[in-house]
C-alpha positions as CSV (number, residue, x, y, z in Angstrom):
1,M,13.0,22.8,-5.4
2,R,10.2,20.8,-6.9
3,D,6.7,21.2,-8.5
4,F,4.1,18.7,-7.7
5,L,1.5,17.9,-10.4
6,P,-2.0,16.9,-9.3
7,E,-1.6,13.1,-9.4
8,E,1.6,13.2,-7.5
9,L,0.2,15.7,-5.0
10,L,-2.8,13.4,-4.3
11,R,-0.4,10.6,-3.4
12,R,1.4,12.9,-1.1
13,Q,-1.8,14.0,0.5
14,F,-2.8,10.3,1.0
15,V,0.4,9.7,3.0
16,I,0.1,12.9,5.0
17,E,-3.6,12.3,5.9
18,R,-2.9,8.7,6.9
19,V,0.0,9.8,9.1
20,A,-2.0,12.7,10.7
21,R,-4.8,10.3,11.7
22,V,-2.3,8.2,13.6
23,F,-0.9,11.3,15.3
24,E,-4.4,12.3,16.4
25,A,-5.2,8.7,17.6
26,F,-2.5,9.4,20.2
27,G,-4.0,12.7,21.2
28,Y,-1.6,15.0,19.4
29,E,-3.0,18.4,18.2
30,P,-2.0,20.3,15.0
31,L,0.2,23.4,15.2
32,Q,1.5,25.8,12.5
33,T,4.6,28.0,12.7
34,P,6.0,30.6,10.2
35,V,8.2,29.6,7.3
36,L,10.6,32.5,8.2
37,E,12.2,32.8,11.6
38,L,14.6,35.3,13.0
39,E,18.1,34.2,12.3
40,E,18.9,34.4,16.0
41,T,16.1,32.0,16.8
42,L,17.8,29.2,14.7
43,L,21.5,29.8,15.2
44,G,23.2,28.1,18.1
45,K,20.6,25.3,18.3
46,Y,21.6,22.6,15.9
47,G,25.4,22.2,16.0
48,A,28.1,23.6,13.6
49,D,27.7,21.1,10.8
50,A,23.9,21.5,10.6
51,E,24.0,25.3,10.8
52,K,26.0,25.4,7.6
53,L,22.9,24.2,5.8
54,I,20.6,27.0,7.0
55,F,19.1,29.2,4.2
56,H,19.5,32.9,5.2
57,A,17.2,35.7,4.0
58,Q,17.7,39.4,4.2
59,H,14.9,41.9,5.0
60,P,14.5,44.4,2.2
61,N,15.2,47.3,4.6
62,G,18.1,45.5,6.2
63,K,16.6,45.7,9.7
64,E,16.2,42.0,10.4
65,K,18.2,39.0,9.6
66,L,15.8,36.1,8.8
67,A,16.2,32.5,7.8
68,L,14.1,29.7,6.4
69,R,13.2,27.2,9.1
70,Y,15.7,24.3,9.2
71,D,13.3,22.0,11.1
72,L,10.0,22.1,13.0
73,T,11.5,21.5,16.5
74,V,13.2,24.8,17.2
75,P,10.1,26.8,16.0
76,L,8.0,24.6,18.3
77,A,10.2,25.6,21.3
78,R,9.9,29.3,20.4
79,A,6.2,29.1,19.8
80,F,5.5,27.2,23.0
81,A,7.6,29.7,25.1
82,L,5.7,32.6,23.4
83,H,2.2,31.1,23.9
84,E,2.6,28.9,27.0
85,S,0.0,30.8,29.0
86,K,-2.7,29.6,26.5
87,L,-1.5,26.0,26.5
88,S,-1.8,23.1,29.0
89,L,0.8,20.6,30.0
90,P,1.6,18.1,28.8
91,F,1.3,19.7,25.4
92,R,1.2,17.2,22.5
93,R,1.5,18.7,19.1
94,Y,2.1,17.6,15.5
95,Q,3.1,19.6,12.5
96,I,3.4,18.5,8.9
97,A,5.1,21.3,6.9
98,P,8.0,22.1,4.6
99,V,11.5,22.9,5.8
100,W,14.7,24.0,3.9
101,R,18.3,22.9,4.0
102,A,21.1,23.8,1.7
103,E,22.1,20.3,1.0
104,R,23.3,18.6,-2.2
105,P,20.2,17.1,-3.7
106,Q,20.2,13.3,-4.0
107,R,17.8,10.3,-3.9
108,G,15.5,10.8,-1.0
109,R,17.1,14.1,0.1
110,Y,16.0,17.5,-1.1
111,R,16.6,21.2,-0.3
112,E,12.9,21.7,0.3
113,F,11.1,18.8,1.9
114,Y,8.3,18.1,4.3
115,Q,8.7,17.0,7.9
116,C,6.1,15.1,9.9
117,D,6.8,15.8,13.6
118,V,5.1,14.8,16.9
119,D,6.4,16.2,20.2
120,C,5.4,16.0,23.8
121,I,6.3,18.8,26.1
122,G,6.1,18.6,29.9
123,V,6.6,14.9,30.7
124,E,9.8,14.0,32.4
125,G,9.2,10.3,32.6
126,M,10.3,7.9,29.9
127,E,6.7,7.0,29.1
128,A,6.7,10.0,26.7
129,D,9.7,8.7,24.8
130,A,8.0,5.3,24.4
131,E,4.8,7.1,23.3
132,V,6.4,9.0,20.4
133,I,8.3,5.9,19.3
134,S,4.9,4.0,19.4
135,V,3.4,6.8,17.3
136,A,6.2,6.4,14.7
137,V,5.9,2.6,14.6
138,M,2.1,2.8,14.1
139,A,2.4,5.5,11.4
140,L,4.9,3.4,9.4
141,Q,2.7,0.3,9.8
142,R,-0.4,2.2,8.7
143,L,1.5,3.2,5.5
144,G,2.2,-0.5,4.9
145,F,5.8,-0.9,6.1
146,S,6.7,-3.9,8.2
147,D,10.4,-4.5,7.4
148,F,11.9,-1.8,9.7
149,A,13.4,-1.5,13.1
150,V,13.7,1.4,15.6
151,K,17.2,1.8,16.9
152,L,17.6,3.3,20.4
153,N,20.5,4.9,22.2
154,N,21.0,7.6,24.8
155,R,23.2,10.8,24.6
156,K,24.0,10.3,28.2
157,L,25.4,6.9,27.4
158,L,27.5,8.3,24.6
159,T,28.9,11.0,26.8
160,G,29.4,8.4,29.5
161,I,31.5,6.3,27.1
162,G,33.6,9.4,26.4
163,L,34.1,10.1,30.2
164,Y,34.9,6.4,30.7
165,V,38.0,6.7,28.4
166,G,39.0,10.1,29.8
167,L,37.4,12.6,27.3
168,E,35.8,15.9,28.2
169,G,35.0,19.2,26.6
170,P,35.5,19.6,22.8
171,P,36.7,16.0,22.3
172,L,33.3,14.8,23.3
173,A,31.8,16.8,20.4
174,D,34.3,15.2,18.1
175,L,33.3,11.8,19.4
176,Y,29.6,12.5,18.5
177,R,30.4,13.8,15.1
178,S,32.7,10.9,14.2
179,I,30.5,8.0,15.4
180,D,27.6,9.6,13.6
181,K,29.5,8.9,10.3
182,L,29.9,5.1,11.0
183,D,27.4,4.2,8.2
184,K,29.2,6.5,5.7
185,I,32.9,5.9,6.4
186,G,32.9,2.7,8.4
187,V,34.8,1.6,11.5
188,D,38.3,2.3,10.0
189,G,37.2,5.8,8.9
190,V,35.8,6.7,12.3
191,R,38.9,5.4,14.1
192,E,41.1,7.4,11.8
193,E,39.0,10.5,12.3
194,L,39.1,10.2,16.1
195,L,42.8,9.8,16.0
196,K,43.2,12.9,13.9
197,S,41.1,14.8,16.4
198,G,43.8,14.2,19.0
199,I,42.4,11.3,20.9
200,A,45.0,8.6,21.7
201,A,44.9,5.2,20.2
202,E,44.1,3.3,23.4
203,P,40.9,5.3,24.2
204,V,39.9,5.1,20.5
205,D,40.1,1.3,20.6
206,R,38.1,1.1,23.8
207,I,35.4,3.4,22.3
208,M,35.1,1.4,19.2
209,A,34.9,-1.9,21.2
210,L,31.9,-0.5,23.0
211,V,30.0,1.2,20.2
212,G,30.7,-1.5,17.6
213,S,30.2,-1.1,13.9
214,G,26.5,-0.3,13.8
215,A,26.0,-3.3,11.5
216,E,25.3,-5.9,14.1
217,L,21.7,-4.9,14.8
218,E,19.9,-7.4,17.1
219,C,16.2,-6.8,17.6
220,G,14.2,-7.8,20.6
221,Y,13.6,-6.8,24.2
222,A,15.6,-9.6,25.7
223,A,18.6,-8.8,23.5
224,A,18.3,-5.1,24.3
225,R,18.2,-5.8,28.1
226,A,21.2,-8.2,27.8
227,R,23.3,-5.5,26.1
228,L,22.2,-2.9,28.6
229,A,23.4,-5.2,31.4
230,H,26.7,-5.7,29.7
231,F,27.2,-1.9,29.4
232,R,26.2,-1.5,33.0
233,Q,29.0,-3.8,34.1
234,I,31.6,-2.0,32.1
235,L,30.5,1.5,32.9
236,S,29.7,0.9,36.6
237,D,31.9,3.8,37.7
238,V,30.3,6.3,35.3
239,P,27.1,7.7,36.9
240,L,26.0,9.5,33.7
241,A,26.3,6.4,31.7
242,L,24.3,4.4,34.3
243,E,21.6,7.1,34.2
244,G,21.3,6.8,30.5
245,L,21.1,3.0,30.6
246,A,18.4,3.1,33.3
247,E,16.4,5.5,31.1
248,L,16.7,3.2,28.1
249,E,15.6,0.2,30.2
250,R,12.4,2.1,31.2
251,V,11.8,3.0,27.5
252,F,12.1,-0.6,26.5
253,N,9.7,-1.6,29.3
254,Y,7.1,0.9,28.2
255,L,7.4,-0.1,24.6
256,E,6.9,-3.7,25.5
257,A,3.8,-2.8,27.6
258,S,2.5,-0.8,24.6
259,Q,2.8,-4.0,22.5
260,V,5.2,-2.5,20.0
261,P,6.5,-5.6,18.2
262,E,9.9,-6.6,19.5
263,A,11.1,-7.4,16.0
264,M,11.0,-3.7,15.4
265,I,13.0,-2.6,18.4
266,A,16.8,-2.7,19.0
267,F,19.5,-1.1,21.2
268,D,22.3,0.4,19.1
269,P,25.1,2.1,21.0
270,S,26.6,3.4,17.8
271,M,23.6,5.5,16.8
272,V,24.1,9.2,17.5
273,R,21.6,11.5,15.7
274,G,23.5,14.6,14.5
275,L,21.5,17.5,16.0
276,G,23.2,19.1,19.0
277,Y,20.1,19.7,21.2
278,Y,19.4,16.1,22.2
279,T,19.9,15.4,25.9
280,G,18.6,11.8,26.6
281,P,17.2,8.9,24.7
282,I,17.5,9.1,20.9
283,F,16.0,6.8,18.3
284,E,15.9,6.2,14.6
285,A,13.8,3.9,12.3
286,V,15.7,2.2,9.5
287,L,14.6,-0.1,6.7
288,L,15.8,-3.7,7.0
289,S,16.3,-4.1,3.3
290,A,19.2,-5.6,1.3
291,D,18.2,-3.6,-1.8
292,P,20.8,-0.9,-2.5
293,E,18.1,1.2,-4.2
294,E,16.2,1.3,-0.9
295,R,19.1,2.8,1.1
296,V,17.6,6.2,1.5
297,G,18.5,6.9,5.1
298,S,16.3,6.8,8.2
299,L,12.6,6.5,7.9
300,A,12.1,8.4,11.2
301,G,14.2,9.9,13.9
302,G,14.0,11.8,17.1
303,G,14.8,12.0,20.8
304,R,14.6,13.9,24.1
305,Y,15.7,17.5,24.2
306,D,15.0,18.8,27.7
307,D,17.1,22.0,27.4
308,L,15.9,23.5,24.1
309,I,12.7,25.2,25.3
310,G,14.8,26.7,28.2
311,L,16.6,28.8,25.5
312,F,13.3,30.7,25.0
313,R,12.0,30.9,28.6
314,K,13.5,31.2,32.1
315,T,13.5,27.5,32.8
316,S,13.7,24.3,30.8
317,L,10.9,21.8,30.2
318,P,11.2,18.1,29.5
319,T,10.4,17.5,25.8
320,V,10.7,14.6,23.4
321,G,9.7,14.2,19.8
322,V,10.1,12.2,16.6
323,S,10.1,13.2,12.9
324,L,9.0,11.0,10.0
325,G,11.0,11.2,6.8
326,I,8.0,11.7,4.7
327,E,9.9,12.4,1.5
328,R,11.8,9.1,1.8
329,L,8.6,7.2,2.6
330,I,6.9,8.5,-0.5
331,V,9.9,7.5,-2.7
332,L,9.9,4.0,-1.1
333,M,6.1,3.6,-1.4
334,E,6.3,4.5,-5.1
335,K,9.1,2.1,-5.8
336,R,7.4,-0.7,-3.9
337,G,3.9,-0.1,-5.3
338,M,2.5,0.3,-1.8
339,Y,-0.3,2.7,-2.7
340,P,-3.7,1.1,-2.5
341,E,-5.6,0.5,-5.7
342,P,-7.6,2.2,-6.9
343,L,-6.0,5.4,-5.5
344,Q,-7.6,8.5,-6.9
345,R,-5.6,10.3,-9.6
346,T,-7.8,13.4,-9.6
347,V,-10.2,15.1,-7.1
348,V,-12.9,14.8,-9.7
349,Q,-15.4,12.0,-8.9
350,V,-17.9,12.5,-11.7
351,L,-17.7,13.8,-15.2
352,V,-21.0,15.0,-16.6
353,S,-21.0,14.5,-20.3
354,V,-22.5,17.1,-22.7
355,F,-24.0,15.6,-25.8
356,N,-24.6,19.0,-27.4
357,E,-24.9,22.6,-26.4
358,A,-28.6,22.5,-26.2
359,L,-28.2,19.9,-23.4
360,R,-25.6,21.9,-21.5
361,P,-28.1,23.6,-19.1
362,A,-29.5,20.2,-18.1
363,A,-25.9,19.0,-17.5
364,L,-25.2,22.0,-15.3
365,R,-28.3,21.4,-13.3
366,L,-27.3,17.8,-12.8
367,A,-23.7,18.8,-11.7
368,S,-25.2,21.3,-9.2
369,Q,-27.4,18.5,-7.8
370,L,-24.4,16.2,-7.4
371,R,-22.2,18.8,-5.8
372,L,-24.9,19.6,-3.2
373,A,-24.6,16.0,-2.2
374,G,-20.9,16.5,-1.5
375,L,-19.5,15.1,-4.8
376,S,-16.7,16.6,-6.8
377,V,-18.0,17.1,-10.3
378,E,-16.7,18.4,-13.6
379,V,-18.9,19.3,-16.6
380,F,-17.2,18.5,-19.9
381,A,-16.1,21.7,-21.6
382,G,-16.5,22.2,-25.3
383,S,-18.0,19.8,-27.7
384,A,-16.8,16.2,-28.6
385,K,-18.3,12.9,-29.4
386,L,-19.2,10.7,-26.5
387,G,-16.2,8.4,-27.1
388,K,-13.8,11.3,-26.7
389,Q,-15.5,12.4,-23.5
390,L,-15.1,8.9,-22.1
391,A,-11.5,8.7,-23.2
392,Y,-10.9,12.1,-21.5
393,A,-12.4,10.8,-18.2
394,D,-10.3,7.7,-18.4
395,K,-7.1,9.6,-19.0
396,R,-7.8,11.9,-16.1
397,G,-8.7,9.0,-13.8
398,I,-12.2,10.2,-13.2
399,P,-14.1,7.1,-12.0
400,L,-17.7,7.9,-13.0
401,V,-19.3,9.5,-16.0
402,A,-22.9,10.8,-16.0
403,L,-24.6,10.4,-19.4
404,L,-27.5,12.8,-20.0
405,G,-28.6,12.6,-23.6
406,E,-32.0,13.6,-25.1
407,D,-33.5,10.2,-24.4
408,E,-32.5,10.3,-20.7
409,L,-33.7,13.9,-20.3
410,A,-37.0,13.1,-21.9
411,A,-37.4,10.0,-19.6
412,G,-36.4,11.9,-16.5
413,V,-33.4,9.6,-15.8
414,V,-29.6,9.7,-15.7
415,K,-27.3,6.9,-16.9
416,F,-24.0,6.4,-15.1
417,K,-21.0,4.6,-16.4
418,R,-18.2,3.4,-14.0
419,L,-15.0,3.2,-16.0
420,R,-13.0,0.7,-14.1
421,D,-15.4,-2.2,-14.9
422,Q,-17.6,-0.5,-17.6
423,H,-20.7,-1.1,-15.4
424,E,-23.7,1.0,-16.5
425,T,-26.9,1.8,-14.5
426,V,-29.9,4.0,-15.0
427,C,-31.8,5.8,-12.2
428,P,-34.4,8.5,-11.8
429,S,-32.9,12.0,-11.9
430,A,-34.0,12.7,-8.3
431,E,-31.9,9.7,-7.2
432,S,-28.8,10.6,-9.2
433,A,-26.7,11.7,-6.2
434,Q,-27.5,8.5,-4.1
435,Q,-26.8,6.3,-7.2
436,A,-23.4,8.1,-7.8
437,Q,-22.4,7.7,-4.2
438,A,-23.3,4.0,-4.3
439,L,-21.3,3.4,-7.5
440,L,-18.3,5.3,-5.9
441,C,-18.7,3.2,-2.7
442,I,-19.2,6.4,-0.6
443,P,-21.2,5.9,2.6
444,Q,-24.5,7.8,2.5
445,N,-25.7,9.8,5.5
């Protein structure tokens, strides 16, 4: 668990606000769900490995078993089923809020962290999948990232590969879990794990030949279509695999029509996504960086989960979504120096100096005048020489200081000092708000 001091929190808010503007540019509406959910709401939705990480809570009277939300997707499904009479389809929503997982804290991974989710409910066609991928790509671009790629796969294809080699039932779940560990334990580790699960050597070799190592990422629409055609030939007798390949081809077509750069798109048959509720296309954005310090996991991930909402209502609804790894993005942006300069370090825009206590009433009147114009203003507390007041403003990151001494008060003027370039200007008291806005480069109504 972490505390966020003002300067760090302002950076986080910068990222969140920029991402939210992208979500809204695609027509997604904000939604809020509770921190605590009934335990039964969360259990049975994520898969055995994920559910080990759920934080459980006990009601003081022992009547209800509660849990901290593990993600924002299952709460969305519950909330939609509860309120669907008030909502229209398709329902596009975004939520940016904390979730909790009982993981071992490490770089870019925390027990309490924020998720940034967009989901589209009620669209069966693959245009919705392409849309949420486009949202993720634009959000990452707006934050300043360009060296990343979105890997796409399909759960139907993965299941089809299992059927192709004769797997069914529990061994299919073992296949998902093992392939999902490719980046951690490598090809040999996955092969050994599959063999230990009871799958014979010949099927394991065929599986590994199809999914590859996950390292040979080839971006581009032509490359993706060529690999899809290759899989189509091999899996021609597996209808489920062919269905998954056809869905992926439609997603690639829609992405290309949406002008998503092909250098940011790739087909990766080794990509799994660990959560158990995915039913169709899945996708994950990864950083294309050789720097080991930037290996913080995926930047974004998601997929189609057409059956999840059906757990909370009589029938299922087609749904697809993506989640941005906001915590990892913040770590990377800090490391790379990607925040624009100057980025505010405090909410305070103007410090009104106080030369002496006799002038404090005039300073308070000026502060009130500036606040009425929409500015964030602090009046210097206590008494100190002007140099110390200026040093205080500089340390806090306050960009503008209003100087109102006896001479200025007698002349009916205010002097402003902009600290980043030491620029000073004097204006009539009645025009102080407009002058402050101009110095801060704030558009005036």
